[in-house]
PLY file of the C-alpha trace (Angstrom):
ply
format ascii 1.0
element vertex 310
property float x
property float y
property float z
element edge 309
property int vertex1
property int vertex2
end_header
54.15 61.97 -53.87
52.40 63.21 -57.01
49.07 61.96 -55.67
49.65 63.68 -52.33
50.43 66.97 -54.06
47.42 66.74 -56.39
44.89 65.89 -53.70
46.38 66.34 -50.20
43.07 66.49 -48.32
41.87 63.12 -49.67
45.05 61.32 -48.69
45.22 63.05 -45.32
41.85 61.42 -44.76
43.36 58.08 -45.84
46.01 58.42 -43.13
43.34 59.39 -40.61
41.26 56.34 -41.50
44.28 54.07 -41.14
45.24 55.52 -37.78
41.65 55.22 -36.52
41.70 51.51 -37.40
45.08 51.18 -35.66
43.93 53.08 -32.55
40.56 51.36 -32.15
41.38 47.79 -33.21
45.09 47.04 -33.57
46.62 48.92 -30.62
44.40 47.43 -27.87
44.59 43.95 -29.43
48.33 43.70 -30.10
50.12 45.92 -27.59
49.46 43.66 -24.55
50.68 40.63 -26.54
53.81 42.50 -27.63
54.63 43.46 -24.04
53.88 40.20 -22.22
55.34 37.93 -24.91
58.51 40.03 -24.85
58.62 39.75 -21.06
58.18 35.97 -21.21
61.03 35.67 -23.70
63.43 37.83 -21.70
62.65 35.90 -18.52
63.10 32.61 -20.45
59.61 31.46 -19.54
58.90 30.62 -23.22
62.02 28.48 -23.22
60.87 26.54 -20.14
57.29 26.10 -21.34
58.57 25.04 -24.75
60.20 21.97 -23.22
56.73 20.38 -23.10
56.36 20.78 -26.89
59.88 19.66 -27.79
59.17 16.15 -29.07
56.15 17.28 -31.09
57.73 20.31 -32.77
61.07 18.57 -33.34
59.51 15.58 -35.06
57.10 17.61 -37.22
59.00 20.81 -37.97
62.62 20.27 -36.83
62.08 23.21 -34.47
62.64 23.64 -30.72
59.73 23.29 -28.32
59.49 27.08 -27.91
58.10 27.23 -31.46
54.94 25.57 -30.13
54.44 28.55 -27.81
55.00 30.90 -30.75
52.31 29.06 -32.74
49.83 29.24 -29.85
50.41 32.96 -29.30
50.13 33.57 -33.05
46.75 31.84 -33.40
45.44 33.63 -30.30
46.53 37.14 -31.25
47.05 37.09 -35.04
49.41 38.93 -37.39
52.22 39.98 -36.88
52.76 38.58 -33.37
54.45 35.39 -34.62
57.10 37.39 -36.47
57.62 39.69 -33.49
58.15 36.81 -31.05
60.52 34.82 -33.29
62.65 37.90 -33.98
62.96 38.60 -30.24
63.97 35.00 -29.60
66.64 35.26 -32.28
67.97 38.54 -30.87
68.16 36.84 -27.46
70.21 34.04 -29.01
67.58 31.29 -28.72
67.07 30.56 -32.44
69.07 30.32 -35.65
68.08 32.03 -38.90
67.04 28.71 -40.43
64.85 27.92 -37.41
63.15 31.30 -37.77
62.25 30.53 -41.37
60.90 27.10 -40.45
58.85 28.59 -37.58
57.51 31.36 -39.80
56.10 28.71 -42.16
53.53 27.64 -39.54
53.44 30.42 -36.91
52.34 33.28 -39.16
48.57 33.32 -38.71
45.54 35.49 -38.24
43.46 35.44 -35.07
40.02 33.87 -34.39
38.37 37.22 -33.67
39.13 38.44 -37.19
38.40 35.17 -39.03
35.19 34.14 -37.26
33.95 37.48 -35.94
34.90 40.02 -38.59
34.90 37.91 -41.77
32.59 34.99 -40.97
29.83 36.61 -38.92
30.03 40.32 -39.85
30.95 40.14 -43.54
29.69 36.74 -44.73
26.81 36.50 -42.21
27.75 32.88 -41.56
29.20 31.48 -38.35
29.72 28.15 -40.13
31.82 29.76 -42.84
33.88 31.50 -40.15
34.61 28.25 -38.32
35.51 26.44 -41.55
37.94 29.21 -42.46
39.38 29.18 -38.94
40.18 25.47 -38.89
41.38 25.51 -42.51
43.68 28.42 -41.78
45.32 26.77 -38.78
45.52 23.29 -40.34
46.98 24.83 -43.50
49.62 26.61 -41.41
50.69 23.33 -39.79
50.85 21.55 -43.17
52.87 24.46 -44.51
55.30 24.03 -41.60
55.76 20.38 -42.50
56.46 21.40 -46.11
59.42 23.56 -44.96
60.60 21.32 -42.11
63.97 20.60 -43.77
64.77 24.20 -44.73
68.38 24.79 -43.62
68.13 21.92 -41.15
71.42 20.15 -41.91
73.65 23.22 -41.98
72.30 25.24 -39.08
73.96 25.91 -35.76
73.31 28.21 -32.82
75.76 31.07 -33.23
75.18 32.86 -29.95
74.42 32.07 -26.30
71.09 32.73 -24.67
71.91 35.39 -22.08
69.70 36.99 -19.48
70.23 40.22 -17.60
69.07 39.60 -14.05
68.16 43.27 -13.50
64.34 43.02 -13.43
63.87 46.78 -13.76
66.04 46.77 -16.89
64.00 43.90 -18.35
60.71 45.72 -17.71
61.86 49.04 -19.19
63.48 47.37 -22.21
60.36 45.31 -22.88
58.11 48.37 -22.60
60.33 50.38 -24.94
60.48 47.59 -27.54
56.71 47.06 -27.38
55.92 50.74 -27.88
58.30 51.03 -30.84
56.86 47.85 -32.37
53.23 48.93 -32.13
54.11 52.34 -33.58
55.81 50.62 -36.54
52.67 48.58 -37.17
50.56 51.75 -37.05
52.87 53.48 -39.52
52.55 50.64 -42.04
48.77 50.59 -41.69
48.56 54.33 -42.38
50.89 54.13 -45.37
49.03 51.20 -46.92
45.70 52.97 -46.53
47.22 55.72 -48.68
48.70 53.29 -51.20
45.44 51.39 -51.67
43.54 54.63 -52.26
46.21 55.84 -54.70
46.11 52.53 -56.61
42.33 52.78 -56.73
42.18 56.42 -57.80
44.78 55.95 -60.54
42.97 52.92 -61.94
45.72 50.42 -61.14
43.52 48.24 -58.92
40.72 48.27 -61.49
43.18 47.25 -64.24
44.39 44.36 -62.09
40.84 43.28 -61.25
39.84 43.50 -64.94
42.76 41.26 -65.90
41.84 38.76 -63.19
38.18 38.95 -64.23
39.06 38.03 -67.79
41.04 35.01 -66.56
38.20 33.94 -64.26
35.72 34.22 -67.11
37.79 31.86 -69.24
37.84 29.18 -66.51
34.16 29.55 -65.59
34.51 31.47 -62.31
32.46 34.62 -61.54
34.31 37.70 -62.75
33.12 39.69 -59.71
35.63 37.76 -57.58
38.45 39.74 -59.19
37.79 42.93 -57.21
38.08 41.22 -53.83
41.14 39.19 -54.79
43.02 42.14 -56.29
42.41 44.33 -53.22
43.03 41.40 -50.85
46.50 40.90 -52.31
47.40 44.25 -50.75
45.11 44.44 -47.69
43.22 41.38 -46.46
40.36 43.15 -44.64
39.49 45.21 -47.70
39.67 42.10 -49.88
37.32 40.05 -47.69
34.86 42.94 -47.55
34.87 43.22 -51.36
34.32 39.46 -51.63
31.36 39.67 -49.25
29.67 42.27 -51.49
30.43 40.45 -54.76
27.17 38.46 -54.78
29.01 35.16 -55.38
27.89 31.90 -53.74
29.24 31.53 -50.19
30.65 28.08 -51.00
32.95 29.75 -53.53
33.74 32.79 -51.39
34.76 30.85 -48.28
37.85 29.03 -49.71
38.97 32.18 -51.54
38.64 34.31 -48.39
40.54 31.65 -46.42
43.35 31.75 -48.99
43.50 35.56 -48.76
43.60 35.45 -44.94
46.45 32.92 -45.07
48.27 35.11 -47.58
47.83 38.02 -45.18
48.23 40.87 -47.62
51.33 42.87 -48.53
50.56 45.32 -45.70
50.88 42.49 -43.15
54.01 41.20 -44.91
55.80 44.50 -44.46
54.79 44.61 -40.80
56.22 41.12 -40.28
59.39 41.86 -42.25
59.99 44.91 -40.05
60.76 42.44 -37.27
62.18 39.55 -39.31
64.62 41.75 -41.26
66.59 42.15 -38.02
67.31 38.43 -38.25
68.61 38.47 -41.82
65.79 36.31 -43.21
65.42 35.84 -46.96
62.45 37.87 -48.17
62.02 35.61 -51.21
61.58 32.58 -48.93
59.17 34.54 -46.72
56.91 35.43 -49.67
57.11 31.87 -51.00
56.04 30.51 -47.61
53.04 32.83 -47.46
52.05 31.86 -51.01
52.19 28.12 -50.29
50.35 28.64 -47.00
47.63 30.46 -48.94
47.27 27.65 -51.49
47.28 24.86 -48.89
44.75 26.60 -46.62
42.47 27.36 -49.56
42.49 23.71 -50.66
41.82 22.46 -47.11
38.95 24.96 -46.85
37.53 23.79 -50.18
37.43 20.20 -48.91
35.70 21.25 -45.66
33.20 23.37 -47.58
32.29 20.38 -49.76
31.67 18.32 -46.62
29.98 20.79 -44.26
28.28 23.48 -46.43
0 1
1 2
2 3
3 4
4 5
5 6
6 7
7 8
8 9
9 10
10 11
11 12
12 13
13 14
14 15
15 16
16 17
17 18
18 19
19 20
20 21
21 22
22 23
23 24
24 25
25 26
26 27
27 28
28 29
29 30
30 31
31 32
32 33
33 34
34 35
35 36
36 37
37 38
38 39
39 40
40 41
41 42
42 43
43 44
44 45
45 46
46 47
47 48
48 49
49 50
50 51
51 52
52 53
53 54
54 55
55 56
56 57
57 58
58 59
59 60
60 61
61 62
62 63
63 64
64 65
65 66
66 67
67 68
68 69
69 70
70 71
71 72
72 73
73 74
74 75
75 76
76 77
77 78
78 79
79 80
80 81
81 82
82 83
83 84
84 85
85 86
86 87
87 88
88 89
89 90
90 91
91 92
92 93
93 94
94 95
95 96
96 97
97 98
98 99
99 100
100 101
101 102
102 103
103 104
104 105
105 106
106 107
107 108
108 109
109 110
110 111
111 112
112 113
113 114
114 115
115 116
116 117
117 118
118 119
119 120
120 121
121 122
122 123
123 124
124 125
125 126
126 127
127 128
128 129
129 130
130 131
131 132
132 133
133 134
134 135
135 136
136 137
137 138
138 139
139 140
140 141
141 142
142 143
143 144
144 145
145 146
146 147
147 148
148 149
149 150
150 151
151 152
152 153
153 154
154 155
155 156
156 157
157 158
158 159
159 160
160 161
161 162
162 163
163 164
164 165
165 166
166 167
167 168
168 169
169 170
170 171
171 172
172 173
173 174
174 175
175 176
176 177
177 178
178 179
179 180
180 181
181 182
182 183
183 184
184 185
185 186
186 187
187 188
188 189
189 190
190 191
191 192
192 193
193 194
194 195
195 196
196 197
197 198
198 199
199 200
200 201
201 202
202 203
203 204
204 205
205 206
206 207
207 208
208 209
209 210
210 211
211 212
212 213
213 214
214 215
215 216
216 217
217 218
218 219
219 220
220 221
221 222
222 223
223 224
224 225
225 226
226 227
227 228
228 229
229 230
230 231
231 232
232 233
233 234
234 235
235 236
236 237
237 238
238 239
239 240
240 241
241 242
242 243
243 244
244 245
245 246
246 247
247 248
248 249
249 250
250 251
251 252
252 253
253 254
254 255
255 256
256 257
257 258
258 259
259 260
260 261
261 262
262 263
263 264
264 265
265 266
266 267
267 268
268 269
269 270
270 271
271 272
272 273
273 274
274 275
275 276
276 277
277 278
278 279
279 280
280 281
281 282
282 283
283 284
284 285
285 286
286 287
287 288
288 289
289 290
290 291
291 292
292 293
293 294
294 295
295 296
296 297
297 298
298 299
299 300
300 301
301 302
302 303
303 304
304 305
305 306
306 307
307 308
308 309
């Protein structure tokens, strides 16, 4: 609030920049997925299609077959579609809280357009780096799901019935309303985090964090210039990857770090996901732990692939 009072025009521009990104990139990419995935859930199509994945997802993740559909939609469309779909399935009585947490461990991913197109080709000028990050990100998500496969498994139970209102007009209008509210919530978080990142930068908080990270990197022999991208990527992944791309560090070092940041997702993405998952009573501490382990696992997988293919 103090920053807004001291320099209102600058932070009005921050909101404008955030809403432009939302309008041009996020809205057209996510809104159709929000609507049609919601429609598929309410019509129980996801439940029927999930029967084909049942043996695979049950043996690997102790999750119903519908979680395989959630994973596929998540890797196609990116954050925060996985969280949105699982929360809707819970509210329709198809999942337990423990199942949601197990699904979130592997169905919280970015999309190929961002990883290969935006980061790999546009920022790093390397299609190979983009593909390595893509496969590492998705393999890391699956390994992360296996890590949490027993979370709440023995004590869970379905506590509600899966019901369906047969009024098709009601289903369409309810799905449209939910989708519009959801995409507006995502836009609100993007705008707010554009302000927060600029405030943290203008007040020297981001630079203090990057200086501290730089000192640690220097002691272990890593380039100190990585600290700027990592510190900004903790909050907003696109900004972090862009800062990494301009750091001048060898691409073989940048690629695993960028992959880890993409798998982390950024606090901005976390709040978007928790907007949906909080309706299901999920534990935020477990959510953040899952994203941290997913980040570490994906980064290590990416490092191995970089050593082999770059």
